[in-house]
Structure formats: C-alpha cells, structure tokens
C-alpha positions in Angstrom: 2.5 -22.5 6.4 0.2 -20.1 4.5 -1.3 -17.3 6.7 -4.8 -17.0 5.2 -6.5 -13.9 6.7 -9.4 -14.3 4.4 -10.4 -17.8 5.5 -13.0 -16.1 7.7 -14.0 -12.8 6.0 -15.2 -11.4 9.4 -11.6 -11.8 10.8 -10.3 -9.8 7.8 -13.0 -7.2 8.3 -12.1 -6.8 12.0 -8.4 -6.5 11.2 -8.7 -3.9 8.5 -9.5 -0.9 10.9 -6.0 -1.5 12.4 -4.6 0.3 9.4 -5.6 3.5 11.3 -2.5 2.9 13.4 -0.4 3.7 10.4 -1.6 7.2 10.7 -2.1 7.6 14.5 1.1 6.1 15.8 3.6 7.9 13.5 1.8 11.2 14.0 1.9 10.8 17.8 5.6 9.8 17.9 6.5 12.6 15.5 4.6 15.2 17.5 6.5 14.2 20.6 9.9 14.2 18.9 9.4 17.4 17.0 7.3 19.0 19.8 4.4 19.8 17.6 0.7 19.0 17.9 -1.0 15.8 16.7 -3.2 17.9 14.4 -0.1 19.5 12.9 1.4 16.1 12.0 -1.9 15.0 10.4 -1.9 18.2 8.5 1.7 17.6 7.3 0.7 14.2 6.0 -1.6 16.0 3.6 -4.9 14.5 4.7 -6.4 18.0 5.1 -6.0 18.7 1.4 -8.4 15.9 0.5 -11.3 18.4 0.8 -10.0 21.2 -1.4 -12.0 22.7 -4.3 -14.2 20.2 -6.0 -12.9 20.9 -9.5 -9.2 20.5 -8.6 -10.0 17.3 -6.7 -12.1 15.9 -9.5 -9.1 16.0 -11.8 -7.0 14.2 -9.2 -9.8 11.6 -8.7 -10.0 10.9 -12.4 -6.2 10.6 -12.6 -6.2 8.2 -9.7 -8.9 6.1 -11.4 -6.9 5.9 -14.6 -3.6 5.2 -12.8 -5.3 2.5 -10.6 -6.6 0.7 -13.7 -3.3 1.0 -15.4 -1.5 -0.4 -12.3 -3.9 -3.3 -12.3 -3.3 -4.0 -16.0 0.5 -4.2 -15.5 0.5 -5.8 -12.1 0.2 -9.3 -13.5 3.2 -8.8 -15.7 5.2 -7.3 -12.9 4.3 -10.2 -10.6 5.3 -12.7 -13.3 8.6 -10.9 -14.0 9.8 -10.9 -10.5 8.4 -14.3 -9.5 9.4 -16.3 -12.6 11.8 -14.4 -14.7 14.1 -13.3 -11.8 13.5 -15.5 -8.7 12.6 -18.8 -10.3 15.4 -18.5 -12.9 18.0 -17.6 -10.2 16.9 -19.7 -7.3 14.8 -22.5 -8.8 11.2 -23.6 -8.7 11.5 -25.2 -5.2 12.3 -21.7 -3.8 9.0 -20.4 -5.4 7.0 -23.3 -3.9 8.3 -22.6 -0.4 7.6 -18.9 -0.9 4.0 -19.5 -2.0 3.3 -22.0 0.7 4.2 -19.5 3.4 2.7 -16.4 1.8 0.2 -14.2 3.7 -3.1 -14.3 1.8 -5.9 -11.8 2.4 -8.4 -12.7 -0.3 -11.7 -13.5 1.4 -13.0 -17.0 0.9 -16.7 -17.2 -0.1 -17.7 -13.9 1.5 -21.4 -13.1 1.8 -22.7 -10.0 -0.1 -22.5 -7.9 3.1 -19.0 -9.1 3.9 -17.8 -8.3 0.3 -19.4 -4.8 0.5 -17.7 -4.1 3.8 -14.3 -5.3 2.6 -14.6 -3.2 -0.6 -15.5 -0.1 1.5 -12.6 -0.6 3.8 -10.2 -1.0 0.9 -11.5 2.2 -0.6 -12.1 4.4 2.4 -9.6 3.1 5.0 -6.8 1.0 3.8 -5.8 3.1 0.9 -6.1 6.4 2.9 -4.0 5.1 5.9 -1.3 3.4 3.8 -0.9 6.4 1.5 -0.9 8.9 4.4 1.9 6.9 6.1 4.1 5.6 3.2 3.8 8.7 1.0 2.5 11.6 3.1 4.6 10.8 6.2 7.7 9.0 5.2 8.5 10.7 1.9 7.8 14.2 3.2 9.7 13.7 6.5 12.7 12.3 4.7 12.9 14.8 1.9 14.2 17.5 4.3 17.1 15.1 5.2 17.5 13.1 2.0 16.9 13.8 -1.7 13.6 12.9 -3.3 15.0 9.8 -4.9 16.3 8.3 -1.7 13.1 9.2 0.2 11.0 7.4 -2.5 13.3 4.3 -2.4 13.1 4.1 1.4 9.4 4.6 1.4 8.9 1.9 -1.2 11.1 -0.5 0.8 9.0 0.1 3.9 5.9 -0.4 1.8 7.3 -3.7 0.6 8.3 -5.0 4.0 4.8 -4.0 5.3 3.2 -6.3 2.8 5.8 -9.2 3.2 6.9 -8.7 6.9 10.1 -10.6 7.5 9.0 -11.5 11.1 5.9 -13.3 9.8 7.1 -14.9 6.5 10.3 -16.9 5.7 13.1 -15.4 3.6 11.9 -17.2 0.5 8.5 -15.5 0.6 9.9 -12.1 1.4 12.5 -12.2 -1.4 10.0 -13.6 -4.0 7.4 -10.8 -3.4 9.6 -7.9 -2.4 10.4 -6.7 -5.9 6.8 -6.7 -6.9 5.6 -4.6 -3.9 8.7 -2.4 -4.1 7.9 -1.5 -7.8 4.3 -0.8 -6.9 5.6 1.5 -4.1 7.9 3.3 -6.6 5.1 3.8 -9.1 2.6 5.2 -6.5 5.3 7.4 -5.1 5.9 8.9 -8.6 2.2 9.7 -8.8 2.6 11.4 -5.4 5.4 13.6 -6.7 3.7 14.2 -10.1 0.8 15.8 -8.3 3.1 17.8 -6.0 2.7 15.7 -2.9 -1.0 15.3 -3.2 -2.4 12.2 -1.5 -5.7 12.1 -3.3 -4.6 10.6 -6.7 -2.5 8.1 -4.8 -5.4 7.1 -2.5 -7.8 6.7 -5.4 -5.2 4.7 -7.4 -4.4 2.5 -4.4 -8.1 1.9 -3.6 -9.1 1.1 -7.2 -6.1 -1.2 -7.6 -7.0 -3.1 -4.4 -10.6 -3.4 -5.4 -9.8 -4.7 -8.9 -7.3 -7.2 -7.5 -10.0 -8.4 -5.1 -12.8 -8.7 -7.8 -10.7 -10.1 -10.6 
C-alpha cells in the first residue's frame, strides 16, 4: 500500500521539522562516545562555516544553484535508467508495479498557497540543511579518519538511499527499485562536498534547489 504523506499537506508540514533529529541525535551520541561537547560535534559537521565571508559563500551558493539545476535535469534520466533499463529488464514489469504501489510519496496533494510556501521553505531551510549535515558533514567526516574517502562516500550514499526508501517501511521490491536512484544522487552530492573541501553550503543549496524543482515540476 502506498504511504502518501502528502495526502494532507499539514501532516507533511508537521513531519518535516523532525529532520532536525538527523543533526541533534548523532551529535548527542557522538559527544557522549567521544567525550566532546554537543557544540563541538555541530562544529565538526560544518554548520558553523555557513556564515563565513559573503564573497566566498556567494560563489558556493551560485555553484549549489547550478549543480541543483543540473541534478534536476538529469534526475529523470537516472530514474528511468534504474527503474526501467535495469530493474524492469531484469525482474519484470510486475516487480515495478509492486514497487510503485508500495512507495512512500511526499508530494503534497492540492496544497493551499500558504501550505506550498511553508513546504518550500522547509525544503530550502530545514530538510536540505539537516540531511546534508548528517549524511555528508557527519557520516563522511567521521568515517574518513577510519576509512578512505571513497568508502566513506559509498557508505554515506547507502545510508542516504536507505533513509529515502527505508526497508522497515517499504517492501523489498520498492527498496530495490529506488535504491540505485537515491544512491547515485548521494554519490553526486558527496562529490560536490569533496570538490568544495568538505563545505556543506553548496551541497545544501544544491539539495534544496533540487527538492524545490522536483516539487514544482
């Protein structure tokens, strides 16, 4: 059965602030394990660097806007490739039908202007910040000291994928069908993170712009 979080836009709006837990819980746990302060863990994620010099940040914002638009332009092709070229050809159309019937959908259905504005703001100012702080700023940076960069990116992208198609909430068909798509998105955003020397800002802008474009178009 499809889980449609957007059937009532207010439910979606109320759920979106829970993304903050992606920042708070890992920072708290890590501070206890590593015997550091909560503020130190937030600092390590890179959230403090969002307010560096305006000129340097402007370049990263512009880069994030460009990458976000490019990601949106190729996302349809990526989705088609994994869904039809790989999964449908290997496992059949019936597999795809089951996957789609049990997918988690978050597109708001007939939102009012106020609801749409709130959802867009949450996507830009909350969802993208929290997800990037956790999947890139926390996971990659924590693992790089123990693994190499490639493996930390792969693990981060796998976590990013499973977050968007959680195996405890969707059947195997849904998870397998959408996993490659989200995994590739995670890889691409992680490469942006490394390209800008572990800066979250271009990733946050890219992620936010991508989400907004997906919602609007």
